[in-house]
C-alpha positions as CSV (number, residue, x, y, z in Angstrom):
1,M,-0.6,-1.9,5.4
2,T,-4.2,-1.7,4.1
3,G,-4.7,0.5,1.3
4,Q,-0.8,0.5,0.4
5,G,1.1,-1.4,-1.7
6,P,4.3,-3.4,-0.8
7,L,7.2,-1.3,0.4
8,A,9.7,-2.2,-2.5
9,I,13.3,-2.1,-1.0
10,D,16.1,-3.6,-2.8
11,L,17.7,-5.8,0.2
12,S,20.3,-7.1,-2.3
13,A,23.3,-4.5,-1.0
14,M,22.6,-5.8,2.9
15,K,25.5,-7.2,4.6
16,N,25.0,-10.8,5.6
17,D,25.1,-9.5,9.2
18,A,22.2,-6.8,8.7
19,V,18.9,-6.7,10.6
20,V,15.9,-6.1,8.9
21,A,12.9,-4.4,10.6
22,D,9.3,-3.6,9.8
23,I,6.9,-2.1,12.4
24,V,3.8,-3.6,10.6
25,Y,2.4,-6.5,12.3
26,V,-0.8,-7.2,10.3
27,P,0.1,-9.2,8.4
28,L,3.1,-10.9,10.3
29,T,5.2,-11.6,7.4
30,T,5.1,-8.5,5.4
31,P,6.9,-8.5,1.9
32,L,9.8,-6.8,3.3
33,I,10.2,-9.7,6.1
34,A,10.0,-12.4,3.2
35,A,12.3,-10.7,1.2
36,A,14.9,-10.7,4.3
37,R,14.3,-14.4,5.3
38,R,14.8,-15.2,1.6
39,R,18.3,-13.7,1.6
40,A,18.7,-15.4,5.1
41,L,19.1,-12.1,6.9
42,R,17.8,-11.6,10.3
43,A,14.3,-10.3,10.4
44,V,12.2,-8.7,13.0
45,G,8.6,-7.8,12.8
46,G,6.3,-5.5,14.3
47,L,4.5,-7.9,16.9
48,G,7.1,-7.4,19.5
49,M,6.9,-3.7,19.4
50,L,3.1,-3.7,19.9
51,L,3.5,-6.1,22.8
52,H,6.1,-4.3,24.5
53,Q,4.6,-1.0,24.1
54,A,1.4,-1.9,25.3
55,A,2.9,-3.4,28.8
56,P,3.4,-0.1,30.7
57,G,-0.1,1.4,29.3
58,F,-1.5,-1.9,30.8
59,E,0.5,-1.4,34.0
60,R,-0.9,2.2,34.4
61,W,-4.4,1.0,33.9
62,F,-4.5,-2.1,35.6
63,G,-1.6,-1.7,38.3
64,A,0.3,-5.2,37.2
65,H,2.8,-5.2,34.8
66,P,2.6,-8.0,32.3
67,V,5.3,-10.0,31.2
68,V,5.7,-10.6,27.1
69,T,6.4,-14.4,26.9
70,E,6.2,-16.6,24.1
71,E,3.0,-18.1,25.2
72,L,1.4,-14.7,25.2
73,R,2.8,-14.1,22.0
74,A,1.4,-16.8,20.5
75,L,-2.1,-15.9,22.0
76,V,-2.1,-12.9,20.5
77,E,-0.8,-14.2,16.9
78,A,-3.5,-17.0,17.3
79,D,-6.7,-14.6,18.3
80,I,-6.2,-11.0,18.3
81,L,-4.3,-10.7,15.0
82,A,-6.8,-13.2,13.3
83,V,-9.6,-10.8,14.7
84,R,-8.2,-7.8,13.4
85,N,-7.3,-9.5,10.0
86,I,-10.9,-9.4,9.2
87,E,-10.6,-5.6,8.9
88,I,-7.7,-6.3,6.4
89,I,-9.7,-8.6,4.4
90,F,-12.7,-6.4,4.5
91,H,-11.0,-3.3,2.8
92,T,-9.1,-5.3,0.6
93,A,-12.0,-7.1,-0.8
94,G,-14.0,-3.9,-1.3
95,S,-10.9,-1.7,-3.1
96,V,-10.6,-1.3,-6.4
97,L,-6.9,-1.7,-6.3
98,P,-5.8,-4.7,-7.3
99,S,-9.7,-5.4,-7.7
100,K,-13.1,-5.9,-6.1
101,D,-14.0,-9.2,-4.6
102,L,-17.2,-10.0,-3.3
103,D,-16.6,-13.7,-2.7
104,L,-13.7,-12.5,-0.5
105,M,-15.8,-10.2,1.3
106,M,-18.6,-12.8,1.9
107,S,-15.6,-15.2,3.2
108,L,-16.0,-13.4,6.2
109,Y,-19.1,-14.0,7.6
110,A,-20.9,-17.1,9.4
111,D,-23.8,-18.5,7.8
112,D,-26.6,-17.2,10.1
113,V,-24.8,-13.5,10.0
114,V,-27.0,-10.7,10.7
115,L,-26.2,-7.3,9.1
116,T,-28.1,-4.2,10.5
117,D,-27.8,-1.0,8.0
118,T,-28.2,2.0,10.2
119,A,-27.8,4.2,7.3
120,H,-31.2,3.2,5.7
121,D,-33.6,2.9,9.0
122,N,-31.8,0.2,10.4
123,K,-32.7,-2.5,7.8
124,V,-31.8,-6.0,8.6
125,Y,-30.2,-8.5,6.4
126,Q,-30.3,-12.1,7.7
127,G,-28.2,-14.9,6.5
128,K,-25.4,-14.8,3.7
129,E,-27.4,-14.4,0.7
130,Q,-29.2,-11.5,1.9
131,V,-25.8,-9.9,3.3
132,R,-24.3,-10.6,-0.1
133,T,-27.4,-8.8,-1.6
134,Y,-26.5,-5.7,0.6
135,W,-22.9,-5.5,-0.4
136,A,-23.6,-6.3,-3.9
137,N,-26.4,-3.6,-4.4
138,V,-26.7,-1.4,-1.4
139,S,-23.0,-0.6,-0.2
140,G,-21.0,1.9,-1.8
141,P,-17.6,0.2,-2.2
142,F,-19.2,-2.4,-4.6
143,R,-21.1,-0.1,-6.9
144,P,-19.6,0.0,-10.3
145,E,-19.0,3.6,-10.5
146,H,-17.1,3.6,-7.4
147,H,-13.3,3.4,-7.6
148,W,-12.5,3.6,-4.1
149,I,-9.6,2.0,-1.6
150,G,-10.6,1.4,1.6
151,Y,-8.6,1.5,4.9
152,T,-9.0,2.3,8.6
153,P,-6.8,5.0,10.6
154,A,-4.7,3.0,13.4
155,M,-6.4,4.9,16.1
156,R,-9.9,4.0,14.9
157,I,-10.0,0.3,15.2
158,K,-10.7,-1.8,18.6
159,A,-10.6,-5.6,18.9
160,N,-11.4,-7.7,21.7
161,V,-11.3,-11.2,22.2
162,T,-12.8,-13.5,25.3
163,G,-12.7,-17.2,24.6
164,N,-14.1,-18.0,21.4
165,T,-16.1,-14.7,20.9
166,G,-15.2,-11.3,20.3
167,T,-15.6,-7.9,18.9
168,L,-14.4,-5.9,16.4
169,D,-14.9,-2.0,15.8
170,F,-13.4,0.4,13.0
171,E,-14.1,3.3,10.9
172,C,-13.5,2.9,7.2
173,L,-12.3,5.6,5.1
174,W,-13.1,4.8,1.2
175,M,-10.8,7.1,-0.8
176,N,-11.8,7.6,-4.4
177,V,-8.7,7.0,-6.8
178,D,-10.1,9.2,-9.6
179,D,-9.5,12.4,-7.7
180,N,-8.2,11.6,-4.5
181,T,-11.4,12.6,-2.4
182,I,-13.2,10.6,0.3
183,G,-15.9,8.6,-1.4
184,A,-17.2,7.6,2.0
185,H,-16.5,7.6,5.8
186,A,-18.2,4.6,7.2
187,F,-18.2,2.5,10.4
188,S,-18.4,-1.1,10.9
189,S,-19.2,-3.0,14.5
190,M,-19.1,-6.6,14.5
191,E,-19.5,-9.4,16.7
192,V,-17.0,-12.4,15.6
193,A,-16.9,-15.8,16.9
194,R,-14.6,-18.8,16.2
195,V,-16.3,-21.2,14.1
196,K,-14.6,-24.7,13.1
197,G,-11.1,-23.1,14.0
198,H,-11.8,-19.7,12.1
199,W,-12.9,-16.4,13.3
200,L,-16.3,-15.3,11.5
201,V,-18.7,-12.6,11.7
202,K,-21.7,-13.5,13.2
203,R,-23.3,-9.8,13.6
204,I,-22.3,-6.6,11.7
205,K,-23.8,-3.2,12.1
206,V,-22.7,-0.5,9.5
207,G,-23.6,3.3,8.8
208,K,-22.2,6.5,8.2
209,V,-19.8,8.5,10.3
210,D,-20.6,12.2,10.3
211,K,-17.3,13.6,11.1
212,L,-13.6,12.9,10.5
């Protein structure tokens, strides 16, 4: 999970008919699931739980009970999880552990991306070169004196996909690893698009969150 290290569990004592389950669904193949598959154990990831627990809620809202099929699972894997993975990469890139990676951050953006910094009078940065300047020189996570790890609480992220476009909104808690305090509480609101088979950020608003 974002901001957390691998779940180190020794599976060597597991019986051959054991089942290994991991409720994490981003990434689809976690280190625990991968370790189980290497031992030829039956491995169950968290995506099935996500889909089946969503079905009753969908029925309450819309009056129709969705059937969880392999086709639906494939659609979720290909689109929603691909968009949600942007948040994972976003925080991984800005986190001091294992190391900050500005190039990884910039891999999220389309060439014509537009960034609006609401914390500084809605200043606009246009194109990847200007957006790179924002992350390198203005944003908190990439400042050399900040030793932060970023993550998003599960209930504070929302993704939507319609065809080849979508939105991704999340809050960021940047924790200072030196003294375990909150370095910053921020938000990112993104418009994303599928570009040559990859989901990229076309527009992004960033800023501060006043309260947890």
